[in-house]
N, C-alpha and C positions, 0 to 999 in steps of 0.2 A: 505613493506606491503605484506601480503599474497595474492597470485594470486586468491585463492578461495574467500576471503573476497572482493577483488576488483571486481571479476566477478559477484557475487550476487548483490553487490551494484550497479554496472553499468547496470546490467540487469534491476533492478528495476527502475533506472533513465530513461533508454530507453523506457521501457513500460509506464512509467509515461508521457513521451513526447507524446506517441501515444494517451493516454487518454486526454491530454491537447488539442491536435488537434481535437479529436472527440467531447469533451465537448464544446470547443469554436465554432466549426462548428454547433453543435446542438443549441447553444445559438443564433448564428447569424441567423440560419434557423427559430427559433422561433420568433425572432424579426422581420424578414422580413415578415413572414406570419401572424404576430399578433396572433399566436396560441401558448399559453403558457401551454398547457396541460402536456408537458414533463419537466416542471420546476424541479420536484423532481429528475427526471433521470439526468438532466443537473447538478443539485447540487451534486448528488452522484458521478457522473463521475469526476467532478472537485475536490471535497473534498477528496474522497477516492482514485480515480484513479490517479489524478495528485498530489495533496498536500501530502497525506499520503504516497504514493509510493516514491515520490521524496525525501521527508524528511527521510524516512527509508533507502533509497538507500544511501543517503549522510552519515547517521549514520554508515552504514556498511563500507563505504569507510574510514571514519575518525576514526572508532573504530574497527580495524580489528579482535580483539578478539570476538566481537559480530558477525561480518560477517563470522567468521570461525565456529561458534557454530551450532550445529544441530538445535537449535531453529530458526536460520536464514532460514534454508531450510524449516522448518515447516511453518514459517511466509510466506515465498515466495510462497509456493504452495497453502496454504489455501487462501491467498489473491488473487492469480491468478486464482483460481478455483471459489471461492466465489463471487468475484465482478462481473464477467460476468453473472453469474446466478442471482445475485441480480438485475442487470440492465435489463436483459431480463424479469424477473418476474415483475419489476416495470412497464416496458412498457406494458406488457400484462394487468396488473391490471388497469393501466391508461385508457386503451381502453375497460375496462369492461369484460375482460376474467378471469374467476375465476381460471383457471389453473395457472395463475400468482402466486397465493398464494403458491402453492406447489413448485414453483421454487424460489420465493423471500425468503421464510422462511429458507430453508437450505443454500441458498447463503449468507444471512445475518448472520446466525450462523457461517458459515465458516469465514466470515470477522471478526466477534467478536473474534473467536478463534485465528485468525491470529494476531489481535492486542494484545491479551493476551500473545501469544508467543513472540511478539516483546517486550512488556513491561517486561516480565520475563527476556528475553535475555539482555536488557539494564541494568536492576537492578543486574543481576547475573554476567555479563561479561564485564561491561564497566570499572571496576577498577578505578584507580585514573586518568587515562587518560595519565599518564606519563610512558613511557617505563622504565622497570626495570633498565636498564643500565644508564638512565639519571637522576634517583632519587639521590638527594644529600645524602651523607653519613654523619652521625652525627660526629661532631668534638670530638676528644678524649682529 
């Protein structure tokens, strides 16, 4: 396995674990306080920050051709810039701050572009999943 593919994959997995801890902590805090105004923030943290990041990290580890692609870098950076903006913007909007819209909109767009880059990467670079030297040769 390529070191670069492994690095981007494990970086996404490690960042995803941080989002898991933050999302679960927020959920517990909402439950204890009976204040569920940040439910949408909680959902976005866990679904995009945890689930999407950990799955894409695993994809890059098991499909190193995808992890080595320039699209993996684009996906990584767009997601890691967009999601925090999206979260901050959602929090501001939840508490009635109109400035949240100007933050959540570009953050959301970056997340969308990140997912498009990921999808293109998988479709263009995943191949058959079998290394070239392991494919069976036709019988003569």
